[in-house]
N, C-alpha and C positions, 0 to 999 in steps of 0.2 A: 064179921071181916070188913076192913076198909078195901073194897073190888077194884078201885079205881087205882089205889097205891101197887096192889099185888099186882096189878096189868103191867104197870110201869116198871117193877123189877122183872116181870116173865118177858116183856119188850127189851129189857137190860141184857138178860142172859143171851141170847142168841144173836144180834149183832154185833154187839158190844165186845164181849168176853169169852166168846166159846171158843174161838181160836187164838186166843192169846193170855187168858187165864182161866185153865181148867178149875181152879180152886175157887175163883169168883161165882164162874158160870154154875158150877154145881151148887154154891151157897145161894145164889140168887133163886134159882128155881125153888129151892127147898122156903127161904125164906116168903115169897110169891104167896105158899100156903101156910104160913103159920099166924096164926093172928094175933099173939103176943109180940113178935117181932114188928108186928108189921104195925101195934099201935104206939109202939116204942118210935121206928122209923117214921110216923108221922107226925112226931113233934117236930119235925124240923122247919126249919125258918122258910117260909113262902118265897117259889121264883128257883130254888135251889133242885140240882137235881139229886134227887133223895137215894137210890143207891150208890151213887160217888161219896155222898156225903158219909152214908152209915159204915160204907166198908173203911173209909179213910179214917174217922171215930174209931174204931175198933182196933185199924192198924196202929195207929199213933199210940194208944195206951198198951197196945200188946208190946210193940217195941221195946217200949219205954219199961217196961217189966215181965218179959217173958218167961214168966213161972208157971203160967196158967197150960193144961192139956191142950189149948189149942194151938199154943206157939208150936207145936209139933207138924202143925200143916201148913205154915206156912215159911215161905222159903227166905224170909228175913229173918229168921230166929232159927234156922235147922240148916243144915247142909244137905241132909237127907228128908225133904218133907215128907210124910205120911200120904196113903191115898185121899185125894180132895175128895172124891165121892163120899166119905165117912166121916166129914169134917163138921157137919153140921151140928149133932149132939154136943159137941164143944163149944161151938160158936153161938149158940143158943144159951148156954149157960155161961157163957163168958160175960154174952150181951146183958142177960139176965142180973149177974152178978156185980155188973159194974154200971147198972141202968143210968142212976144219977149222971154219972162222969159222960156218959155217953150221951145223953140228954142236954148236957150243959154245953157238947160241942157240938151237937145238932145245931141248936138256937145261937151259939156265939161264932160259927165257923163259916167258912164258906169255901167251894168248891173252884180251887186255884191254881187247880195244876197249871204251872207253866213249864207246859210242852215245849224243851226247846228246839227237838226236832219237827217243830211245823217251821222252824226258818228255813228249811230245806225247801218250804213252798213259797215263804216271803222272798226269799234272794232271787229266784228266776221270776219272780211277778213285779218287784222292783226294779230288777234292771231292765224288763221288757217294758215298764211304765216310762221309767225314766228315757228312753227313747223317743218319747214324742215333745221332749224338752231341750233345750241348750242346756253344757254342763254349768249347772249353780248349786250352792250349797243347799242343805237339805236339812228343813225341820222336821223332825218325827214328834208323833202326837199319836200313843196306843192306848185305847181306851179298854179297861180291863187288863191291865198291864202286871197282875200279882206281883211279882219280885223285879221285872221289868227287864228278863233275861232276854227277850223277843226284839227289847230295843237295840240289841247290839246285834239284828243279822246282817249286818255288813262287814263284822268284825270275826268271823266264825269262817273255817275250813268246809267246804262240802266235797263230796265225791258221792256219785250218783251210779258208779257200775263199780267192777273189779279191774279196772284198766289200768289205775293208778293216777288218771286223770282229777286233778283237784280245782277248783274255783275260789273264789271268792280271796279271801285276804290268807294269802301263802303263809303268811308268820304266825297266823293264830295258833294258839295253844291247843284249841279246841276243834277237834274235826267231828262234822256231822255227816252220816251217810243215810241216803235213801235212794229212789230208784224212780225213774221215769217209765211210765208205760207209752211205749209208743215215742212220739217225736218229742225232739226239744224246743224249746223257746231262742230265739235269737239274742243277744245280748250275755250269755254268761259267760264269755271270758273278756267283757269289758271291764278296766279297773272300777274296782267299789267307789262308789262318790264319796263326797267330803260331807261328814254331818257334824254340824256345827248345834243343833239343840236334839234333846231326848228326851223328852217329857212322857211319861208315863203316867194314868189316873184309873184309880181302880178303889173301889168302897172301901177297901181294906188293903193297902199297899204291904205287901210283903217286906220287912226287913232281914234280909240274910246276915246282919251282923249279930241278930239274936237269936241264939241254937234253937228256940222252943219253935221260931219261925219257919226257921230250915227243917225240922223235924216234922213240921206238918207239911211241908210241899213233897220229904220225901215219902210220907206216909199215903200222900193222895196216888203216887206210884205204886202199882199192883205187887205183888211180892215177889213174882215169877219174874219180873223185868228188869235185872239186874243192871243192863247196858243204860235202860232211861235213867236208873239212879246215878249211873256213873258221868253221864253227861252232863244231868243236872248240876252234880258236885262240882264237873269240870268248866262249866258254866258260870256259878255262884263264884268260884276263883277268879275268871274272868271279868266278869262283873265287876267287882271290889274295885279293878284299876281303871274304870270309867266312869266319868262323872255324868251320874243320871238326877232327872229332876223328878222325883215320884212325888203323886201327889194323892190325898184323900177326898176322893168327890166322885160325882158323878159326871164322868165325861162326856156322855151323851147328851146331857144336858147344858154342861160348861165349855161346849165347844168352842163357842164364838169367843166367849169372854179369853181362853186361851190362846185363840188365833189372833187376838189383838194385840198380843205381848211379841209376837213372832215378827220380824222384819221383813218387808216386804222383798228386800234384795233376797229371799231364800225360799225356797219350794217347800211348801205346807204338804207335809204328808200323813194324813189320818189313814190311820187301820185298826181294825179289830177281828179277832177269830173267836170263834166258837164262846162268843159273851151275847150278839144280839138277840139271839133265841129267849133269854132270859130277862127282856122287858119288853113291854104291853105292844101292840100294833100301833096304836096312837103315839106311844112314846118315838117308838121306829120311824113314823112318818112325821113327826116334828122334827128330829133329827135330822131325816134327808133334806127337810124344807130349809135347814139353817144352813148344811153344806151349800147347798144352791145360792143362799142368799151369802154366803162367804163368797162363794165363786163370781160374784157380782164386782167383787173389792180385788181378787189376787187370782191366780193361777195356784191351782192345789191338785192333789190327786187322791184318791178314796179307795180304800183297799180294805175288802170283808168279804166274809162270808156270815152264811145263819140270818140273813136279813130277812131273805125271801124263801131262800133252800141252801141247802150245803155246800154248792160251787162256789169257788174261791173268783170274785169278781172287782171288777175294776172302772171306778168312774172317773176320768180325766177330763178336767175343767182347763181350760187354755183360751184367753183372751176371752172369756162368759162361752166358752162353747162348750159343749157335753158329747163329750166319746164314751160310750159304751162298750165295756167286752167282758164276755164270760171267758176267763181264762184257765181255768182248769177243776178239775174234780180231784180231790185231795184224800188221802186218810188222814182221819181224826188225830194220828200220833204221828204223821210226818213219814210213815213208812216209806210210802209210795205217793206220786200225782202222774194225773193223766192229763197232760198240756190239750187245750182245745182252742186257743185261740189263734 
Protein backbone atom coordinates (compact mmCIF):
# COMPACT_ATOMS: atom_id res chain seq x y z
CA UNK A 1 0.00 0.00 0.00
CA UNK A 2 1.11 3.57 -0.75
CA UNK A 3 1.50 4.77 2.84
CA UNK A 4 2.28 8.37 1.91
CA UNK A 5 -0.90 8.65 -0.13
CA UNK A 6 -2.85 6.87 2.59
CA UNK A 7 -1.72 9.52 5.06
CA UNK A 8 -2.78 12.29 2.66
CA UNK A 9 -6.29 10.87 2.63
CA UNK A 10 -6.34 10.51 6.42
CA UNK A 11 -5.18 14.10 6.79
CA UNK A 12 -7.86 15.24 4.35
CA UNK A 13 -10.64 13.62 6.36
CA UNK A 14 -10.32 15.52 9.62
CA UNK A 15 -9.63 19.20 8.93
CA UNK A 16 -11.01 19.34 5.40
CA UNK A 17 -14.38 17.65 5.36
CA UNK A 18 -15.44 16.27 8.74
CA UNK A 19 -17.76 19.21 9.41
CA UNK A 20 -18.72 20.06 5.84
CA UNK A 21 -19.10 16.76 3.96
CA UNK A 22 -20.03 13.65 5.97
CA UNK A 23 -19.95 11.64 2.73
CA UNK A 24 -16.41 12.60 1.78
CA UNK A 25 -15.23 12.25 5.38
CA UNK A 26 -16.48 8.66 5.55
CA UNK A 27 -15.17 7.78 2.10
CA UNK A 28 -11.78 9.33 2.78
CA UNK A 29 -11.19 7.23 5.87
CA UNK A 30 -12.11 4.06 3.95
CA UNK A 31 -9.98 4.97 0.92
CA UNK A 32 -6.95 5.47 3.19
CA UNK A 33 -7.12 1.77 4.08
CA UNK A 34 -7.85 0.41 0.61
CA UNK A 35 -4.84 -0.54 -1.53
CA UNK A 36 -6.82 -0.89 -4.78
CA UNK A 37 -8.32 2.60 -4.65
CA UNK A 38 -5.00 4.11 -3.55
CA UNK A 39 -3.31 2.48 -6.54
CA UNK A 40 -5.76 4.19 -8.88
CA UNK A 41 -5.62 7.51 -7.04
CA UNK A 42 -1.83 7.38 -7.19
CA UNK A 43 -1.97 7.85 -10.96
CA UNK A 44 -2.97 11.51 -10.56
CA UNK A 45 -0.66 14.07 -12.13
CA UNK A 46 2.12 15.43 -9.93
CA UNK A 47 1.50 18.45 -7.77
CA UNK A 48 -2.25 18.00 -7.44
CA UNK A 49 -4.15 17.41 -4.17
CA UNK A 50 -5.08 13.80 -4.86
CA UNK A 51 -8.16 13.43 -2.58
CA UNK A 52 -9.85 16.48 -4.15
CA UNK A 53 -9.00 15.29 -7.64
CA UNK A 54 -10.26 11.73 -7.11
CA UNK A 55 -13.53 12.89 -5.58
CA UNK A 56 -14.08 15.40 -8.39
CA UNK A 57 -13.43 12.77 -11.06
CA UNK A 58 -15.95 10.37 -9.50
CA UNK A 59 -18.49 13.17 -8.98
CA UNK A 60 -18.10 14.37 -12.57
CA UNK A 61 -18.78 10.92 -14.02
CA UNK A 62 -21.54 10.05 -11.58
CA UNK A 63 -23.61 13.20 -12.16
CA UNK A 64 -23.35 12.70 -15.91
CA UNK A 65 -24.82 9.21 -15.60
CA UNK A 66 -26.48 8.77 -12.17
CA UNK A 67 -27.65 5.19 -12.61
CA UNK A 68 -25.04 3.46 -10.47
CA UNK A 69 -25.99 2.56 -6.85
CA UNK A 70 -23.43 5.13 -5.66
CA UNK A 71 -25.79 7.91 -6.80
CA UNK A 72 -28.09 7.08 -3.88
CA UNK A 73 -25.47 8.56 -1.52
CA UNK A 74 -24.84 11.81 -3.40
CA UNK A 75 -26.97 14.89 -2.67
CA UNK A 76 -26.41 16.03 -6.26
CA UNK A 77 -28.15 12.89 -7.54
CA UNK A 78 -30.98 12.43 -5.05
CA UNK A 79 -32.98 14.57 -2.65
CA UNK A 80 -32.71 11.94 0.11
CA UNK A 81 -29.15 10.57 0.23
CA UNK A 82 -28.50 7.34 2.08
CA UNK A 83 -26.32 6.98 5.19
CA UNK A 84 -22.84 8.17 4.09
CA UNK A 85 -21.11 5.71 6.41
CA UNK A 86 -22.42 2.90 4.18
CA UNK A 87 -21.28 4.40 0.87
CA UNK A 88 -17.81 2.94 0.42
CA UNK A 89 -18.71 -0.45 -1.15
CA UNK A 90 -20.69 1.34 -3.86
CA UNK A 91 -17.94 3.94 -4.24
CA UNK A 92 -15.29 1.27 -4.71
CA UNK A 93 -17.42 -0.58 -7.24
CA UNK A 94 -17.96 2.64 -9.20
CA UNK A 95 -14.24 3.45 -9.22
CA UNK A 96 -13.24 -0.05 -10.32
CA UNK A 97 -15.91 -0.19 -13.03
CA UNK A 98 -14.94 3.26 -14.35
CA UNK A 99 -11.23 2.91 -13.73
CA UNK A 100 -9.92 4.05 -17.11
CA UNK A 101 -12.23 7.06 -17.28
CA UNK A 102 -11.18 8.08 -13.79
CA UNK A 103 -7.48 7.67 -14.55
CA UNK A 104 -7.92 9.79 -17.68
CA UNK A 105 -9.44 12.56 -15.57
CA UNK A 106 -6.76 12.23 -12.89
CA UNK A 107 -4.08 12.69 -15.53
CA UNK A 108 -5.69 15.49 -17.54
CA UNK A 109 -7.74 17.59 -15.12
CA UNK A 110 -6.66 19.97 -12.37
CA UNK A 111 -8.12 20.92 -9.01
CA UNK A 112 -9.26 24.38 -10.02
CA UNK A 113 -12.10 25.04 -7.63
CA UNK A 114 -13.15 28.60 -8.39
CA UNK A 115 -14.37 29.21 -4.84
CA UNK A 116 -16.28 32.44 -5.34
CA UNK A 117 -16.87 32.95 -1.61
CA UNK A 118 -13.14 33.57 -1.17
CA UNK A 119 -13.96 36.99 -2.61
CA UNK A 120 -15.49 37.73 0.80
CA UNK A 121 -11.88 37.71 2.02
CA UNK A 122 -10.39 39.39 -1.05
CA UNK A 123 -12.81 42.33 -0.93
CA UNK A 124 -11.89 43.64 2.56
CA UNK A 125 -8.22 42.86 1.93
CA UNK A 126 -8.13 44.96 -1.22
CA UNK A 127 -10.20 47.77 0.26
CA UNK A 128 -7.74 47.88 3.17
CA UNK A 129 -4.70 47.73 0.87
CA UNK A 130 -5.93 50.53 -1.40
CA UNK A 131 -5.86 52.95 1.50
CA UNK A 132 -2.08 53.00 1.03
CA UNK A 133 -2.54 54.71 -2.37
CA UNK A 134 -4.20 57.73 -3.91
CA UNK A 135 -7.30 56.81 -5.95
CA UNK A 136 -6.28 55.40 -9.33
CA UNK A 137 -7.43 52.72 -11.79
CA UNK A 138 -6.49 49.14 -10.98
CA UNK A 139 -5.06 46.41 -13.17
CA UNK A 140 -5.85 43.04 -11.59
CA UNK A 141 -3.55 40.08 -12.23
CA UNK A 142 -4.69 36.81 -10.68
CA UNK A 143 -2.39 33.79 -10.81
CA UNK A 144 -4.22 30.47 -10.80
CA UNK A 145 -7.46 32.09 -11.94
CA UNK A 146 -9.44 28.97 -12.91
CA UNK A 147 -12.50 30.49 -14.65
CA UNK A 148 -11.66 34.03 -13.54
CA UNK A 149 -14.60 34.42 -11.18
CA UNK A 150 -12.42 35.91 -8.43
CA UNK A 151 -11.31 38.62 -10.84
CA UNK A 152 -14.73 40.14 -10.14
CA UNK A 153 -14.26 40.67 -6.40
CA UNK A 154 -15.20 44.36 -6.83
CA UNK A 155 -18.40 43.50 -8.72
CA UNK A 156 -20.18 41.41 -6.07
CA UNK A 157 -22.31 42.29 -3.04
CA UNK A 158 -21.22 41.13 0.43
CA UNK A 159 -22.98 40.49 3.74
CA UNK A 160 -21.00 39.58 6.87
CA UNK A 161 -23.87 39.21 9.35
CA UNK A 162 -27.65 39.17 9.54
CA UNK A 163 -28.07 42.92 10.04
CA UNK A 164 -29.02 43.58 6.44
CA UNK A 165 -25.91 45.72 5.91
CA UNK A 166 -24.26 45.06 2.54
CA UNK A 167 -20.96 46.14 1.01
CA UNK A 168 -19.35 46.21 -2.41
CA UNK A 169 -21.40 46.74 -5.56
CA UNK A 170 -24.92 47.26 -4.24
CA UNK A 171 -26.40 46.69 -7.70
CA UNK A 172 -24.69 43.32 -8.20
CA UNK A 173 -26.93 40.28 -8.73
CA UNK A 174 -24.47 38.03 -6.88
CA UNK A 175 -24.58 38.19 -3.07
CA UNK A 176 -21.76 36.55 -1.11
CA UNK A 177 -22.27 35.81 2.58
CA UNK A 178 -19.45 35.35 5.07
CA UNK A 179 -18.65 36.22 8.68
CA UNK A 180 -16.02 38.23 10.53
CA UNK A 181 -14.67 36.63 13.68
CA UNK A 182 -13.93 39.64 15.83
CA UNK A 183 -12.99 43.05 14.43
CA UNK A 184 -13.59 44.37 10.94
CA UNK A 185 -11.13 46.33 8.80
CA UNK A 186 -11.53 49.95 7.79
CA UNK A 187 -12.51 50.61 4.22
CA UNK A 188 -15.49 48.29 3.82
CA UNK A 189 -17.80 51.23 3.16
CA UNK A 190 -15.48 52.88 0.64
CA UNK A 191 -16.63 52.95 -2.96
CA UNK A 192 -15.28 50.04 -5.00
CA UNK A 193 -12.33 51.08 -7.18
CA UNK A 194 -12.25 51.54 -10.94
CA UNK A 195 -10.78 48.42 -12.54
CA UNK A 196 -9.53 48.86 -16.10
CA UNK A 197 -7.86 45.47 -16.65
CA UNK A 198 -8.67 41.99 -15.39
CA UNK A 199 -5.99 39.47 -16.35
CA UNK A 200 -6.08 35.88 -15.16
CA UNK A 201 -3.38 33.28 -15.80
CA UNK A 202 -3.80 29.55 -15.30
CA UNK A 203 -2.16 26.38 -16.55
CA UNK A 204 -5.60 25.44 -17.85
CA UNK A 205 -8.07 28.35 -17.69
CA UNK A 206 -11.67 27.23 -17.66
CA UNK A 207 -13.97 28.56 -20.35
CA UNK A 208 -17.44 28.83 -18.81
CA UNK A 209 -19.05 28.99 -22.24
CA UNK A 210 -18.23 25.26 -22.60
CA UNK A 211 -20.78 23.12 -20.69
CA UNK A 212 -18.31 20.31 -19.86
CA UNK A 213 -15.95 22.85 -18.30
CA UNK A 214 -18.73 24.16 -16.08
CA UNK A 215 -19.61 20.57 -15.20
CA UNK A 216 -16.04 20.06 -13.99
CA UNK A 217 -16.22 23.20 -11.83
CA UNK A 218 -19.46 21.94 -10.32
CA UNK A 219 -17.96 18.47 -9.74
CA UNK A 220 -15.20 20.04 -7.67
CA UNK A 221 -17.84 21.23 -5.19
CA UNK A 222 -18.76 18.64 -2.58
CA UNK A 223 -22.17 17.00 -3.02
CA UNK A 224 -23.88 18.35 0.10
CA UNK A 225 -22.87 21.97 -0.55
CA UNK A 226 -25.77 23.21 -2.66
CA UNK A 227 -25.18 26.86 -1.73
CA UNK A 228 -21.67 26.76 -3.19
CA UNK A 229 -23.05 25.49 -6.49
CA UNK A 230 -25.76 28.16 -6.52
CA UNK A 231 -23.16 30.85 -5.87
CA UNK A 232 -20.92 29.43 -8.60
CA UNK A 233 -23.79 29.53 -11.09
CA UNK A 234 -24.65 33.13 -10.18
CA UNK A 235 -21.03 34.23 -10.55
CA UNK A 236 -20.71 32.48 -13.91
CA UNK A 237 -23.75 34.38 -15.20
CA UNK A 238 -22.21 37.64 -14.01
CA UNK A 239 -18.77 36.79 -15.39
CA UNK A 240 -20.20 36.49 -18.88
CA UNK A 241 -21.08 40.18 -18.76
CA UNK A 242 -17.54 41.36 -17.90
CA UNK A 243 -14.52 41.50 -20.18
CA UNK A 244 -11.77 39.26 -18.83
CA UNK A 245 -8.36 38.48 -20.27
CA UNK A 246 -7.81 34.82 -19.36
CA UNK A 247 -4.50 33.33 -20.47
CA UNK A 248 -2.94 29.90 -20.52
CA UNK A 249 0.44 29.91 -18.84
CA UNK A 250 2.50 29.88 -15.67
CA UNK A 251 1.61 33.11 -13.94
CA UNK A 252 4.41 32.80 -11.40
CA UNK A 253 6.97 32.62 -14.20
CA UNK A 254 5.26 35.07 -16.58
CA UNK A 255 4.46 37.89 -14.17
CA UNK A 256 7.21 40.20 -15.39
CA UNK A 257 6.16 39.99 -19.03
CA UNK A 258 2.51 40.56 -18.19
CA UNK A 259 3.34 43.53 -15.97
CA UNK A 260 5.18 45.13 -18.89
CA UNK A 261 1.87 45.35 -20.76
CA UNK A 262 0.15 47.32 -18.01
CA UNK A 263 0.24 51.14 -18.17
CA UNK A 264 2.12 52.84 -15.36
CA UNK A 265 -0.83 55.10 -14.57
CA UNK A 266 -2.66 52.08 -13.16
CA UNK A 267 -1.94 50.28 -9.91
CA UNK A 268 -0.84 46.70 -10.51
CA UNK A 269 -2.56 44.29 -8.12
CA UNK A 270 -1.04 40.80 -8.16
CA UNK A 271 -2.87 38.14 -6.19
CA UNK A 272 -3.18 34.40 -5.79
CA UNK A 273 -4.91 32.20 -3.22
CA UNK A 274 -4.67 28.47 -2.52
CA UNK A 275 -2.24 27.86 -5.38
CA UNK A 276 1.31 28.73 -4.27
CA UNK A 277 1.50 25.54 -2.21
CA UNK A 278 1.47 23.63 -5.53
CA UNK A 279 4.81 25.03 -6.72
CA UNK A 280 8.34 24.36 -5.44
CA UNK A 281 10.06 26.46 -2.82
CA UNK A 282 12.65 27.53 -5.39
CA UNK A 283 9.93 28.75 -7.73
CA UNK A 284 8.25 30.66 -4.92
CA UNK A 285 11.46 32.47 -4.06
CA UNK A 286 12.14 33.28 -7.72
CA UNK A 287 8.65 34.73 -8.02
CA UNK A 288 9.12 36.92 -4.94
CA UNK A 289 12.43 38.15 -6.36
CA UNK A 290 10.63 39.11 -9.57
CA UNK A 291 7.95 41.01 -7.67
CA UNK A 292 10.65 42.94 -5.80
CA UNK A 293 12.32 43.80 -9.10
CA UNK A 294 9.02 45.04 -10.53
CA UNK A 295 8.57 47.25 -7.48
CA UNK A 296 11.67 49.23 -8.49
CA UNK A 297 9.80 50.23 -11.65
CA UNK A 298 6.26 50.86 -10.37
CA UNK A 299 3.98 50.83 -7.34
CA UNK A 300 2.15 47.57 -6.82
CA UNK A 301 0.49 45.39 -4.25
CA UNK A 302 0.76 41.64 -3.80
CA UNK A 303 -1.98 39.77 -1.94
CA UNK A 304 -1.57 36.06 -1.27
CA UNK A 305 -1.69 33.03 0.97
CA UNK A 306 0.02 29.62 0.99
CA UNK A 307 3.45 30.94 0.08
CA UNK A 308 4.74 30.36 3.59
CA UNK A 309 1.60 29.67 5.61
CA UNK A 310 -2.18 29.81 5.35
CA UNK A 311 -2.59 33.44 6.48
CA UNK A 312 -3.80 36.04 4.00
CA UNK A 313 -0.82 38.36 3.61
CA UNK A 314 -0.13 41.67 1.88
CA UNK A 315 2.96 43.24 0.39
CA UNK A 316 2.61 46.92 -0.53
CA UNK A 317 5.35 48.44 -2.67
CA UNK A 318 5.04 52.22 -2.75
CA UNK A 319 7.87 54.30 -4.24
CA UNK A 320 10.07 51.23 -3.89
CA UNK A 321 9.43 50.87 -0.17
CA UNK A 322 7.96 47.56 0.99
CA UNK A 323 5.35 47.32 3.73
CA UNK A 324 4.31 43.84 4.87
CA UNK A 325 1.12 42.97 6.71
CA UNK A 326 -0.51 39.79 7.94
CA UNK A 327 -4.14 40.58 7.18
CA UNK A 328 -6.31 37.66 8.22
CA UNK A 329 -6.78 34.07 9.13
CA UNK A 330 -9.35 32.76 6.67
CA UNK A 331 -11.50 29.73 6.04
CA UNK A 332 -10.48 27.96 2.83
CA UNK A 333 -14.01 28.24 1.46
CA UNK A 334 -14.47 31.86 2.53
CA UNK A 335 -17.09 31.08 5.19
CA UNK A 336 -15.34 33.31 7.75
CA UNK A 337 -12.28 35.46 8.28
CA UNK A 338 -10.49 36.62 11.40
CA UNK A 339 -9.04 40.06 10.72
CA UNK A 340 -5.57 40.47 12.20
CA UNK A 341 -4.18 43.71 10.73
